[in-house]
Backbone as ProteinMPNN parsed JSONL, in Angstrom:
{"seq_chain_A": "XXXXXXXXXXXXXXXXXXXXXXXXXXXXXXXXXXXXXXXXXXXXXXXXXXXXXXXXXXXXXXXXXXXXXXXXXXXXXXXXXXXXXXXXXXXXXXXXXXXXXXXXXXXXXXXXXXXXXXXXXXXXXXXXXXXXXXXXXXXXXXXXXXXXXXXXXXXXXXXXXXXXXXXXXXXXXXXXXXXXXXXXXXXXXXXXXXXXXXXXXXXXXXXXXXXXXXXXXXXXX", "coords_chain_A": {"N_chain_A": [[194.465, 164.543, 79.655], [196.419, 167.789, 80.198], [195.706, 169.707, 78.216], [193.45, 170.782, 75.862], [194.411, 169.26, 72.317], [196.257, 171.106, 70.485], [194.229, 173.209, 67.954], [191.421, 172.288, 68.53], [188.35, 171.488, 70.341], [186.698, 171.774, 73.765], [184.257, 171.69, 73.303], [181.66, 170.462, 70.791], [181.244, 172.305, 67.393], [183.074, 173.782, 68.062], [183.86, 176.866, 69.945], [182.761, 178.908, 69.377], [180.605, 177.241, 68.987], [179.843, 175.965, 71.071], [178.966, 178.941, 73.377], [176.766, 179.511, 71.427], [175.045, 177.961, 72.353], [174.617, 177.901, 74.22], [174.016, 180.315, 74.694], [171.623, 180.103, 73.903], [169.499, 177.64, 74.97], [169.847, 179.337, 77.822], [168.409, 181.17, 77.499], [165.598, 179.682, 76.654], [164.897, 178.027, 79.065], [164.114, 180.381, 80.897], [166.304, 181.887, 82.414], [166.926, 184.272, 84.561], [169.102, 187.025, 84.424], [172.772, 187.649, 85.545], [174.392, 190.261, 87.783], [176.208, 193.055, 85.472], [178.679, 192.641, 86.409], [179.372, 190.632, 87.226], [181.225, 187.458, 86.787], [182.326, 184.269, 85.467], [185.227, 181.947, 85.759], [185.007, 178.771, 85.246], [186.623, 175.451, 85.549], [187.46, 172.222, 84.575], [187.114, 168.895, 83.262], [186.825, 166.865, 80.21], [185.638, 163.794, 79.793], [187.268, 161.323, 78.162], [184.428, 159.801, 77.637], [182.874, 161.635, 76.908], [181.588, 163.184, 79.116], [181.488, 165.288, 82.377], [183.256, 166.223, 84.811], [183.452, 168.681, 87.038], [185.91, 170.574, 88.378], [186.859, 171.273, 91.823], [186.088, 174.705, 92.972], [188.43, 175.928, 94.363], [188.779, 179.061, 95.71], [186.543, 180.461, 97.615], [185.65, 183.211, 98.176], [185.807, 184.242, 95.63], [184.016, 182.653, 94.785], [181.6, 183.235, 95.945], [181.572, 186.602, 95.441], [181.13, 185.916, 92.727], [178.468, 184.726, 92.63], [176.17, 184.365, 90.71], [176.643, 183.66, 88.365], [178.912, 181.799, 89.315], [176.517, 179.815, 89.445], [175.368, 179.753, 87.112], [177.44, 178.973, 85.632], [178.03, 176.403, 86.156], [175.154, 174.943, 85.801], [175.752, 174.727, 83.192], [177.439, 173.204, 82.798], [176.517, 170.542, 83.572], [173.7, 171.021, 81.948], [174.344, 170.82, 79.417], [174.656, 169.511, 75.991], [176.527, 168.332, 74.3], [179.218, 167.638, 74.657], [182.803, 167.095, 74.128], [185.372, 164.351, 73.837], [188.993, 164.598, 73.981], [191.278, 163.963, 71.344], [193.59, 161.758, 70.191], [195.243, 160.536, 68.306], [194.354, 158.686, 66.768], [192.599, 157.902, 69.506], [190.28, 158.21, 72.366], [190.614, 160.913, 75.193], [190.364, 161.757, 78.412], [190.59, 165.529, 79.359], [191.494, 168.116, 80.788], [189.664, 171.393, 80.592], [188.517, 174.426, 80.147], [186.409, 177.612, 80.288], [185.7, 181.027, 79.834], [183.222, 182.768, 81.528], [180.772, 185.054, 81.371], [177.862, 186.348, 82.05], [175.589, 188.302, 81.086], [176.887, 189.109, 78.494], [176.525, 186.427, 77.016], [173.556, 186.236, 76.847], [171.501, 189.186, 76.896], [173.755, 190.801, 75.775], [174.14, 188.705, 73.852], [176.093, 188.041, 70.101], [175.545, 186.384, 67.386], [178.124, 183.844, 66.224], [179.589, 184.704, 68.895], [182.531, 184.387, 70.967], [183.823, 184.378, 73.936], [186.709, 184.688, 73.884], [187.871, 186.45, 72.007], [187.159, 188.75, 72.999], [188.398, 189.218, 74.684], [191.059, 190.679, 77.003], [194.884, 189.819, 77.872], [197.188, 188.941, 79.63], [199.813, 190.754, 81.093], [202.929, 191.282, 80.662], [206.092, 193.052, 83.498], [206.85, 195.208, 80.721], [206.273, 193.813, 78.722], [207.0, 191.345, 76.643], [209.33, 190.544, 76.174], [211.119, 191.734, 78.109], [209.399, 189.91, 79.893], [211.156, 187.67, 78.706], [213.757, 187.573, 79.667], [214.233, 188.301, 81.707], [213.56, 185.734, 82.395], [215.477, 184.528, 81.947], [217.48, 185.334, 83.526], [217.929, 184.841, 85.931], [216.877, 181.533, 85.665], [219.337, 180.388, 84.232], [221.839, 179.353, 85.751], [220.437, 177.373, 86.747], [219.671, 175.445, 85.04], [222.204, 174.909, 84.648], [223.289, 173.766, 86.431], [222.539, 171.949, 86.79], [221.931, 170.469, 84.847], [220.343, 169.989, 82.072], [218.09, 168.91, 79.895], [216.344, 169.125, 77.087], [212.656, 170.067, 75.737], [210.211, 171.702, 77.879], [207.768, 172.532, 79.173], [206.253, 175.596, 81.866], [203.943, 175.994, 83.069], [201.054, 178.395, 84.914], [198.946, 180.072, 86.761], [197.705, 183.241, 86.519], [196.344, 185.03, 88.07], [193.67, 187.799, 89.262], [194.981, 189.961, 90.931], [197.278, 190.651, 89.774], [199.84, 188.377, 89.987], [202.007, 185.157, 90.222], [200.586, 182.057, 90.164], [200.149, 178.741, 91.054], [202.047, 177.012, 90.097], [203.344, 175.076, 87.646], [204.723, 172.137, 86.381], [205.522, 170.259, 83.473], [206.562, 168.427, 80.962], [207.066, 166.248, 83.534], [209.58, 166.163, 86.022], [211.797, 163.573, 87.487], [213.645, 164.7, 89.686], [213.468, 165.995, 92.599], [214.968, 167.992, 93.569], [215.543, 169.18, 92.212], [213.434, 169.886, 90.81], [212.486, 172.06, 93.268], [213.564, 173.779, 93.456], [213.415, 175.115, 91.364], [210.74, 175.896, 91.028], [211.439, 177.56, 93.675], [213.702, 179.573, 92.788], [211.036, 180.991, 90.313], [209.999, 182.298, 92.096], [210.732, 184.168, 92.888], [210.855, 185.445, 90.655], [209.162, 188.356, 91.254], [207.685, 190.18, 90.299], [204.703, 192.163, 89.686], [201.803, 191.196, 87.297], [199.975, 192.621, 84.618], [197.038, 192.608, 85.435], [194.902, 189.963, 83.171], [192.225, 190.861, 81.342], [188.295, 190.994, 80.936], [185.796, 192.453, 79.554], [186.29, 195.032, 81.388], [186.678, 193.493, 83.267], [189.448, 192.575, 85.966], [190.405, 189.566, 85.387], [191.211, 185.868, 85.496], [194.355, 184.343, 84.395], [195.445, 181.3, 82.418], [198.97, 180.478, 81.196], [201.394, 179.279, 80.167], [204.492, 178.588, 78.947], [206.829, 177.592, 76.95], [210.33, 175.787, 76.853], [213.321, 175.077, 76.242], [215.25, 173.075, 77.401], [218.834, 173.364, 78.42], [222.343, 173.447, 78.2], [223.181, 175.91, 77.133], [220.624, 177.441, 77.036], [217.76, 178.261, 75.738], [215.046, 179.747, 74.726], [211.568, 178.39, 73.223]], "CA_chain_A": [[195.885, 165.432, 79.767], [196.78, 169.141, 80.675], [194.841, 170.744, 77.736], [193.516, 170.29, 74.415], [195.707, 169.63, 71.682], [195.806, 171.821, 69.212], [193.402, 173.375, 67.001], [190.574, 170.739, 69.003], [187.812, 172.168, 71.784], [185.863, 171.13, 74.329], [182.374, 171.433, 72.82], [181.415, 170.365, 69.176], [182.48, 172.802, 67.183], [183.858, 174.653, 68.944], [183.749, 177.687, 71.488], [181.334, 179.458, 68.822], [178.836, 176.439, 68.944], [179.706, 176.46, 72.797], [178.237, 180.11, 73.599], [175.568, 179.425, 71.234], [173.808, 176.864, 72.027], [174.666, 178.114, 76.014], [172.288, 180.54, 74.892], [169.834, 179.03, 73.409], [168.777, 176.828, 76.91], [169.124, 180.701, 79.399], [167.315, 182.097, 76.993], [164.513, 178.642, 76.766], [165.132, 178.246, 80.044], [164.089, 181.334, 81.284], [167.499, 182.202, 83.614], [167.045, 185.074, 85.034], [170.949, 187.302, 83.854], [173.254, 188.11, 86.754], [174.726, 191.636, 87.195], [177.056, 193.207, 85.058], [179.943, 193.391, 86.817], [179.898, 188.934, 87.591], [182.153, 186.745, 86.035], [183.519, 183.39, 86.326], [185.793, 180.903, 84.936], [185.076, 177.035, 86.02], [188.104, 174.18, 85.409], [186.453, 171.323, 84.358], [187.268, 168.111, 82.832], [185.799, 166.437, 79.714], [186.403, 161.98, 80.047], [187.151, 160.605, 76.809], [182.956, 159.286, 77.75], [182.64, 162.824, 76.59], [181.221, 163.61, 79.859], [181.894, 166.204, 82.477], [183.772, 166.341, 86.022], [183.71, 170.106, 87.778], [187.191, 170.644, 89.073], [186.389, 171.832, 92.698], [187.458, 175.804, 93.045], [188.741, 176.456, 96.672], [188.39, 180.068, 95.886], [185.546, 180.523, 97.927], [185.477, 184.364, 97.71], [185.196, 184.492, 94.271], [182.567, 182.214, 93.977], [180.845, 184.426, 96.828], [181.374, 187.715, 94.846], [179.738, 185.651, 91.548], [178.048, 183.48, 92.881], [175.194, 184.102, 89.354], [177.713, 183.718, 87.437], [179.086, 180.987, 88.903], [175.445, 179.265, 89.397], [174.899, 179.584, 85.213], [178.276, 177.829, 84.636], [176.9, 175.125, 86.879], [173.619, 174.788, 85.485], [175.292, 174.905, 81.768], [178.631, 172.34, 82.565], [175.001, 170.134, 83.52], [172.744, 170.772, 80.706], [174.383, 171.019, 77.833], [175.503, 167.865, 76.123], [177.613, 168.292, 73.178], [180.919, 168.134, 75.523], [184.045, 166.516, 73.255], [187.077, 164.646, 74.445], [190.66, 165.241, 72.995], [191.388, 162.517, 70.573], [195.081, 161.724, 69.773], [196.086, 159.061, 67.548], [193.167, 157.995, 67.128], [192.607, 157.803, 70.783], [190.275, 159.39, 72.534], [191.177, 161.062, 76.402], [190.343, 162.771, 79.236], [191.252, 166.288, 78.924], [191.26, 169.621, 80.792], [189.39, 172.407, 79.787], [188.077, 176.026, 81.011], [185.798, 178.661, 79.427], [185.093, 182.732, 80.698], [181.321, 182.377, 81.145], [179.483, 186.868, 81.733], [176.082, 185.946, 81.726], [175.167, 189.111, 80.122], [177.462, 188.723, 76.483], [175.466, 185.217, 76.379], [172.413, 186.343, 77.466], [170.727, 190.468, 76.37], [174.199, 191.251, 74.421], [175.038, 188.169, 72.7], [175.165, 187.942, 68.908], [176.552, 185.709, 66.78], [179.483, 184.463, 66.395], [179.828, 185.526, 69.716], [183.166, 184.173, 71.727], [184.649, 185.385, 74.268], [188.146, 185.111, 73.792], [187.812, 187.682, 71.167], [186.542, 189.849, 74.075], [189.661, 189.469, 76.294], [192.913, 191.088, 76.449], [195.999, 189.077, 77.928], [197.882, 189.368, 81.343], [201.251, 191.114, 80.166], [204.514, 191.071, 82.099], [205.713, 194.249, 83.412], [207.828, 195.553, 80.184], [206.813, 193.212, 78.126], [207.36, 189.309, 76.23], [211.024, 190.705, 75.777], [211.362, 191.636, 79.247], [210.033, 188.345, 80.617], [212.266, 186.082, 78.016], [215.208, 188.069, 79.948], [214.48, 188.009, 83.409], [213.854, 184.342, 82.638], [217.014, 183.407, 81.508], [218.962, 185.793, 84.308], [217.318, 183.561, 86.674], [216.75, 179.92, 85.613], [220.26, 180.117, 83.544], [222.048, 178.998, 86.595], [219.925, 176.145, 87.62], [219.561, 174.934, 84.018], [223.687, 174.56, 83.931], [223.466, 173.255, 87.579], [221.566, 170.609, 86.899], [222.767, 169.614, 82.832], [218.966, 169.242, 82.019], [218.256, 169.539, 78.281], [215.08, 169.223, 76.567], [211.231, 170.647, 75.899], [209.884, 171.414, 79.366], [206.119, 173.762, 79.839], [206.095, 176.514, 82.344], [202.254, 176.669, 83.454], [201.122, 179.104, 86.164], [198.505, 181.234, 86.554], [198.209, 185.076, 86.833], [195.377, 186.325, 88.8], [193.222, 188.651, 89.345], [195.892, 190.561, 91.283], [198.346, 189.802, 88.657], [200.184, 187.605, 90.669], [202.179, 183.993, 90.097], [199.553, 181.315, 91.196], [199.37, 177.105, 91.419], [202.784, 176.552, 89.135], [203.75, 173.278, 87.905], [206.536, 171.469, 85.181], [204.886, 169.216, 82.66], [207.166, 166.431, 81.711], [207.749, 165.909, 85.097], [211.071, 165.868, 85.455], [212.165, 163.197, 88.339], [214.748, 165.026, 90.544], [213.098, 165.962, 93.678], [215.543, 168.954, 94.52], [215.644, 169.943, 91.227], [211.536, 171.213, 91.302], [212.013, 172.634, 94.699], [214.735, 175.272, 93.2], [213.124, 176.137, 89.936], [209.94, 176.685, 91.823], [211.989, 178.559, 95.015], [213.335, 180.393, 91.875], [210.539, 181.035, 89.901], [209.61, 182.958, 93.842], [212.219, 185.579, 93.341], [210.276, 186.54, 89.743], [208.02, 188.927, 92.438], [206.47, 191.44, 89.959], [203.324, 191.907, 89.216], [201.762, 191.183, 86.743], [198.998, 192.833, 84.198], [196.636, 191.027, 84.944], [194.033, 189.431, 81.839], [190.959, 191.597, 81.334], [187.083, 191.371, 80.042], [184.424, 193.921, 79.96], [187.3, 196.099, 82.007], [186.861, 192.954, 84.649], [190.232, 191.533, 86.312], [190.296, 187.669, 85.308], [192.92, 185.066, 85.68], [194.747, 183.743, 82.53], [196.533, 180.001, 82.158], [199.63, 181.29, 81.004], [201.67, 177.681, 78.853], [205.721, 179.171, 79.015], [207.578, 176.705, 76.882], [211.715, 176.14, 76.973], [213.744, 173.912, 76.264], [216.366, 173.076, 79.11], [219.806, 172.565, 78.035], [223.723, 174.75, 79.007], [223.062, 176.844, 76.255], [219.376, 177.642, 77.09], [217.338, 179.268, 74.312], [213.87, 179.753, 74.174], [211.704, 177.648, 71.849]], "C_chain_A": [[195.753, 166.78, 80.227], [196.122, 170.148, 80.412], [194.839, 169.952, 76.272], [194.538, 170.178, 72.849], [194.943, 171.111, 70.382], [194.816, 171.998, 68.458], [191.534, 172.396, 67.669], [190.009, 171.878, 70.129], [187.227, 171.282, 72.479], [184.766, 170.366, 73.811], [182.247, 171.136, 71.295], [181.12, 171.491, 68.49], [182.437, 174.083, 67.059], [183.648, 176.436, 69.824], [182.765, 178.846, 70.58], [180.124, 178.752, 68.882], [178.572, 176.543, 71.105], [178.903, 177.637, 73.136], [176.879, 180.226, 73.427], [174.117, 178.93, 71.677], [173.737, 177.069, 74.02], [173.676, 179.965, 76.148], [171.553, 181.037, 74.61], [169.053, 178.591, 74.827], [168.595, 177.62, 77.98], [168.87, 180.774, 77.994], [165.791, 180.519, 77.023], [164.291, 178.27, 78.24], [164.85, 179.708, 81.499], [164.973, 182.041, 82.774], [167.215, 183.546, 83.751], [168.966, 185.71, 84.958], [170.898, 187.82, 84.707], [173.168, 189.879, 85.64], [175.752, 191.28, 86.528], [178.077, 192.587, 85.48], [180.838, 191.958, 87.297], [180.337, 188.154, 86.456], [182.756, 185.624, 86.885], [184.205, 182.024, 85.208], [185.579, 179.396, 85.861], [186.5, 176.261, 84.928], [187.131, 172.691, 85.271], [187.152, 169.944, 83.544], [186.258, 167.506, 81.935], [186.192, 164.696, 79.147], [186.352, 162.217, 78.823], [185.596, 160.077, 76.477], [182.396, 160.703, 77.108], [181.642, 163.44, 78.036], [182.119, 164.232, 80.722], [182.099, 166.083, 83.804], [184.124, 168.052, 86.376], [185.304, 169.872, 88.341], [187.352, 171.272, 90.493], [187.366, 173.109, 93.032], [187.64, 176.247, 94.126], [189.281, 177.997, 96.514], [187.328, 180.79, 95.8], [184.777, 182.613, 97.834], [185.479, 184.527, 96.74], [184.445, 184.277, 94.117], [181.191, 183.114, 94.724], [180.201, 185.512, 95.784], [180.525, 187.632, 93.178], [179.447, 184.569, 91.22], [176.736, 183.305, 91.888], [175.479, 183.374, 88.758], [178.028, 181.618, 87.373], [177.742, 179.293, 88.985], [175.009, 178.932, 88.127], [176.002, 178.916, 85.006], [178.107, 176.588, 85.319], [176.335, 174.446, 85.661], [173.996, 174.312, 83.762], [176.643, 173.453, 81.574], [177.609, 170.935, 82.872], [174.26, 169.787, 82.698], [173.393, 170.738, 79.334], [175.191, 169.696, 77.574], [176.522, 167.527, 75.135], [179.485, 168.467, 73.78], [182.158, 166.89, 74.205], [184.753, 166.01, 73.646], [187.848, 165.459, 73.684], [190.814, 163.896, 72.64], [193.067, 162.787, 70.132], [195.528, 160.572, 68.859], [195.009, 158.283, 67.3], [191.869, 157.638, 67.856], [191.644, 158.621, 71.349], [190.594, 160.011, 74.893], [190.641, 161.611, 77.114], [191.347, 164.246, 79.02], [190.907, 167.943, 79.971], [190.868, 170.773, 79.778], [188.608, 174.066, 80.268], [187.458, 176.668, 80.131], [185.707, 179.965, 80.533], [183.448, 182.864, 80.532], [180.99, 184.24, 82.046], [178.278, 186.508, 80.74], [175.807, 186.91, 80.575], [175.595, 188.829, 79.099], [177.026, 187.13, 76.053], [174.843, 185.168, 76.522], [171.916, 187.527, 76.793], [171.798, 190.955, 75.298], [174.192, 190.32, 73.465], [174.56, 188.398, 70.969], [176.533, 186.585, 68.558], [177.303, 185.668, 66.45], [180.252, 184.233, 67.802], [181.523, 184.328, 70.659], [184.157, 184.847, 72.707], [185.936, 185.843, 74.778], [188.47, 185.937, 72.972], [188.266, 188.389, 71.935], [187.709, 189.922, 75.206], [191.242, 189.571, 76.347], [194.175, 190.851, 78.149], [196.71, 190.273, 78.917], [199.068, 189.869, 80.874], [201.617, 191.279, 81.903], [205.023, 192.682, 81.564], [206.932, 194.707, 82.081], [207.971, 195.214, 78.863], [206.713, 190.977, 77.353], [208.568, 189.374, 76.159], [211.155, 190.99, 77.243], [211.602, 190.203, 80.238], [210.825, 187.269, 80.129], [214.127, 186.346, 79.12], [215.511, 188.014, 80.983], [214.153, 187.053, 83.776], [214.883, 183.468, 82.615], [217.96, 184.305, 82.705], [218.436, 184.932, 84.935], [216.62, 182.384, 86.747], [218.358, 179.782, 85.061], [221.101, 179.536, 84.512], [221.185, 177.152, 87.144], [220.292, 174.894, 86.55], [221.107, 174.382, 83.968], [223.711, 173.914, 85.159], [223.791, 171.934, 87.141], [221.46, 169.923, 85.307], [221.45, 168.693, 82.575], [218.697, 169.474, 80.737], [216.615, 168.953, 78.744], [214.013, 170.44, 76.446], [211.105, 170.811, 77.302], [208.868, 172.152, 78.768], [206.272, 174.424, 80.736], [204.829, 175.956, 82.32], [202.551, 177.451, 84.793], [200.21, 179.91, 85.422], [198.443, 182.705, 86.823], [197.492, 185.303, 86.894], [195.03, 187.186, 88.821], [193.538, 190.003, 89.543], [196.779, 190.642, 90.166], [199.368, 189.221, 89.458], [200.63, 185.878, 90.63], [201.303, 182.933, 90.715], [199.414, 179.364, 90.609], [200.821, 176.889, 89.383], [203.474, 175.128, 89.537], [204.968, 173.089, 86.335], [206.122, 170.613, 84.05], [206.124, 169.233, 81.278], [207.378, 167.018, 82.676], [209.199, 165.576, 84.998], [211.644, 165.035, 87.244], [213.117, 163.304, 89.356], [213.883, 166.602, 91.337], [213.511, 167.89, 94.284], [215.344, 170.094, 93.023], [214.297, 170.589, 91.199], [211.791, 172.152, 91.875], [212.64, 173.793, 94.329], [213.789, 175.818, 92.056], [211.451, 176.827, 90.759], [210.309, 177.633, 93.073], [212.479, 179.887, 93.118], [212.385, 181.187, 90.786], [209.46, 182.274, 90.777], [210.308, 184.365, 93.296], [211.285, 186.291, 91.452], [208.722, 187.426, 90.666], [207.555, 190.604, 91.273], [205.268, 191.175, 89.548], [203.164, 192.403, 87.952], [200.713, 192.289, 86.075], [197.875, 192.778, 84.095], [195.557, 190.643, 83.467], [192.409, 190.29, 82.169], [189.331, 191.52, 80.33], [186.112, 192.584, 80.478], [184.949, 194.621, 81.031], [187.022, 195.05, 83.298], [188.35, 192.434, 85.355], [189.808, 190.16, 85.994], [191.193, 186.922, 85.391], [192.666, 184.482, 84.334], [195.494, 182.788, 82.998], [197.504, 181.053, 81.228], [200.591, 180.173, 80.268], [203.074, 179.11, 78.661], [206.355, 177.847, 78.528], [209.303, 177.587, 76.348], [212.139, 175.243, 76.247], [215.79, 174.114, 76.743], [217.482, 172.795, 78.234], [220.748, 173.826, 78.358], [223.67, 175.177, 78.645], [221.421, 177.673, 75.899], [219.192, 178.366, 75.782], [216.187, 179.199, 74.516], [213.49, 179.092, 72.968], [210.267, 178.544, 70.918]], "O_chain_A": [[194.671, 166.922, 80.797], [195.8, 171.093, 81.132], [195.564, 169.113, 75.737], [195.28, 171.091, 72.487], [193.942, 171.62, 69.879], [194.28, 170.946, 68.107], [190.702, 172.026, 66.841], [190.663, 172.775, 70.661], [187.123, 170.118, 72.092], [184.42, 169.185, 73.799], [182.982, 171.841, 70.603], [180.347, 172.05, 69.267], [182.016, 175.008, 66.364], [182.483, 176.438, 70.223], [182.061, 179.615, 71.234], [178.982, 179.21, 68.859], [177.729, 176.92, 71.919], [177.741, 177.24, 73.225], [176.013, 180.624, 74.206], [172.925, 179.201, 71.534], [172.994, 176.498, 74.818], [173.064, 180.53, 77.055], [170.91, 182.06, 74.848], [168.215, 179.205, 75.488], [167.817, 177.37, 78.901], [169.603, 179.971, 77.417], [164.904, 180.883, 77.795], [163.086, 178.262, 78.494], [165.323, 179.81, 82.631], [164.48, 182.514, 83.797], [167.313, 184.084, 82.648], [169.905, 185.012, 85.341], [169.917, 188.422, 85.143], [172.766, 190.389, 84.594], [176.312, 190.184, 86.516], [178.462, 191.749, 84.665], [182.028, 191.838, 87.587], [179.844, 188.224, 85.33], [183.288, 185.588, 87.994], [183.722, 181.438, 84.239], [186.021, 179.162, 86.986], [187.037, 176.627, 83.882], [186.19, 172.384, 86.002], [188.184, 170.419, 83.07], [185.087, 167.425, 82.307], [186.949, 164.488, 78.198], [185.638, 163.07, 78.297], [185.322, 159.887, 75.292], [181.202, 160.644, 76.814], [180.874, 164.337, 77.688], [183.319, 164.133, 80.468], [181.038, 165.768, 84.343], [185.134, 168.543, 85.873], [185.631, 168.74, 88.699], [188.276, 172.079, 90.388], [188.575, 173.086, 93.261], [186.884, 176.983, 94.76], [190.27, 178.246, 97.205], [186.929, 181.479, 94.862], [183.657, 182.989, 97.487], [184.786, 185.542, 96.663], [183.672, 184.997, 93.485], [180.15, 183.5, 94.192], [179.049, 185.548, 95.354], [179.811, 188.446, 92.593], [179.711, 183.759, 90.331], [176.112, 182.257, 92.053], [174.811, 182.383, 88.465], [177.798, 180.716, 86.567], [178.012, 178.129, 88.687], [174.324, 177.925, 87.952], [175.854, 178.065, 84.129], [178.067, 175.627, 84.551], [176.841, 173.686, 84.835], [173.156, 173.765, 83.047], [176.784, 172.833, 80.521], [178.069, 170.005, 82.209], [173.978, 168.61, 82.475], [172.767, 170.622, 78.28], [175.945, 169.04, 78.294], [177.251, 166.536, 75.199], [180.467, 169.118, 73.425], [181.696, 165.892, 73.652], [185.487, 166.818, 74.215], [187.65, 166.482, 73.029], [190.584, 162.907, 73.335], [193.565, 163.869, 69.823], [196.399, 159.781, 69.221], [194.921, 157.14, 67.749], [190.756, 157.299, 67.455], [191.793, 159.813, 71.081], [190.733, 159.094, 75.702], [190.027, 162.457, 76.464], [192.516, 164.202, 78.638], [190.012, 168.714, 79.625], [191.365, 171.074, 78.693], [188.255, 173.924, 81.439], [187.83, 176.429, 78.982], [185.659, 179.868, 81.759], [182.749, 183.025, 79.532], [181.045, 184.372, 83.269], [177.948, 186.428, 79.557], [175.774, 186.566, 79.394], [174.807, 188.177, 78.414], [177.186, 186.706, 74.908], [174.519, 183.981, 76.568], [171.708, 187.141, 75.643], [171.42, 191.407, 74.217], [174.226, 190.688, 72.291], [173.458, 188.717, 70.523], [177.586, 186.15, 69.023], [177.884, 186.7, 66.113], [181.348, 183.674, 67.854], [181.069, 183.205, 70.88], [185.052, 185.639, 72.41], [186.283, 186.73, 75.557], [189.622, 186.333, 73.147], [189.429, 188.792, 71.918], [187.784, 190.546, 76.264], [192.191, 188.897, 75.945], [194.199, 191.557, 79.157], [196.793, 191.498, 79.009], [199.447, 189.16, 79.941], [201.24, 191.342, 83.073], [204.848, 193.327, 80.53], [208.084, 194.532, 82.478], [208.798, 195.588, 78.032], [206.401, 189.865, 77.779], [209.153, 188.294, 76.067], [211.434, 189.884, 77.707], [212.531, 189.648, 80.824], [211.155, 186.254, 80.742], [215.136, 185.646, 79.212], [216.632, 187.774, 81.432], [214.153, 186.808, 84.983], [215.14, 182.326, 82.997], [219.142, 183.976, 82.805], [218.469, 183.875, 84.303], [215.854, 182.126, 87.675], [218.814, 178.771, 85.595], [221.372, 178.532, 83.853], [221.589, 176.173, 87.772], [220.871, 173.839, 86.81], [221.289, 173.4, 83.247], [224.551, 173.037, 84.954], [224.766, 171.182, 87.116], [220.856, 168.91, 84.955], [221.293, 167.478, 82.697], [219.212, 170.529, 80.368], [216.015, 168.606, 79.762], [214.268, 171.563, 76.882], [211.831, 170.121, 78.017], [209.147, 172.475, 77.613], [207.073, 173.611, 81.198], [204.63, 175.299, 81.298], [203.54, 177.404, 85.523], [200.266, 180.342, 84.271], [199.371, 183.217, 87.45], [197.131, 185.995, 85.942], [195.848, 188.004, 88.402], [193.031, 190.974, 88.982], [195.832, 190.86, 89.41], [200.094, 190.198, 89.64], [199.711, 185.137, 90.98], [201.306, 182.949, 91.946], [198.556, 178.974, 89.817], [200.547, 176.732, 88.193], [203.853, 174.48, 90.513], [205.678, 173.825, 85.65], [207.212, 170.127, 83.749], [206.381, 170.319, 80.759], [207.819, 168.162, 82.776], [209.807, 164.921, 84.152], [211.87, 165.821, 88.164], [213.501, 162.295, 89.95], [213.744, 167.74, 90.89], [212.857, 168.682, 94.962], [215.105, 171.297, 92.918], [214.129, 171.755, 91.555], [211.509, 173.241, 91.376], [212.288, 174.845, 94.861], [213.516, 177.017, 91.997], [211.206, 178.018, 90.952], [209.462, 178.446, 93.443], [211.725, 180.695, 92.576], [212.975, 182.145, 90.287], [208.515, 182.908, 90.309], [210.033, 185.516, 93.637], [211.21, 187.499, 91.226], [207.549, 187.055, 90.614], [207.231, 191.738, 91.626], [204.852, 190.101, 89.113], [203.735, 193.348, 87.408], [200.403, 193.099, 86.947], [197.348, 192.849, 82.985], [195.734, 191.519, 82.62], [191.719, 190.176, 83.182], [189.286, 191.948, 79.177], [185.894, 193.294, 81.46], [184.073, 194.951, 81.83], [187.102, 195.584, 84.405], [188.266, 191.232, 85.103], [188.747, 189.741, 86.459], [192.288, 187.481, 85.348], [191.72, 184.237, 83.586], [196.259, 183.066, 83.921], [197.104, 182.083, 80.684], [200.273, 180.439, 79.109], [202.802, 180.269, 78.348], [206.505, 176.955, 79.363], [209.614, 178.696, 75.915], [211.365, 174.567, 75.569], [216.811, 174.771, 76.54], [217.268, 172.037, 77.288], [220.308, 174.93, 78.682], [224.193, 176.075, 79.306], [221.123, 178.287, 74.874], [220.013, 178.874, 75.019], [216.014, 177.98, 74.531], [214.199, 178.974, 71.968], [210.011, 178.252, 69.75]]}, "name": "protein", "num_of_chains": 1, "seq": "XXXXXXXXXXXXXXXXXXXXXXXXXXXXXXXXXXXXXXXXXXXXXXXXXXXXXXXXXXXXXXXXXXXXXXXXXXXXXXXXXXXXXXXXXXXXXXXXXXXXXXXXXXXXXXXXXXXXXXXXXXXXXXXXXXXXXXXXXXXXXXXXXXXXXXXXXXXXXXXXXXXXXXXXXXXXXXXXXXXXXXXXXXXXXXXXXXXXXXXXXXXXXXXXXXXXXXXXXXXXX"}
């Protein structure tokens, strides 16, 4: 699965319990705290059996810059035990997940109930959400009409630390190679630079999921 269903978490007890058990593990094992400028966001898969598989990060420069936070995140992925598979209609499934690790807030600054998402400032499109809707409509309307595609679809991408769109993809997949090529080409014309997401005034990447209803009378869901 591309993400966990709404109101489900990759860890038993939710994110607050994940960070609590992370804090307890790091303190118990006397793990050295990282520099206050370091932060890391691992992506991983929790399998249907509750095991964890790290997704390789190709951004070696970012890993090098945040090596301590990177190492701590891998330590937690390896040693914490209460990972939770995604569940749909009684079945258990592999699912993608990620978290923000700012070691200082998980260690010396830790407070009961801490959840990193509560301290994140979301990425912002220039002009705000209404402008984003307008720009998407203006750019994509003719494409929707040309291919006569109808139905719900999700556009997923990351806004990186510099505010650029990275790794865009469409799901559910549309089985028309030309449409997919033209869709991504159209997306590349949105050259406005976002204001990146922030945590403790440190720019971080953020996954954006933008939902559409594709039809010749385009409207946002």
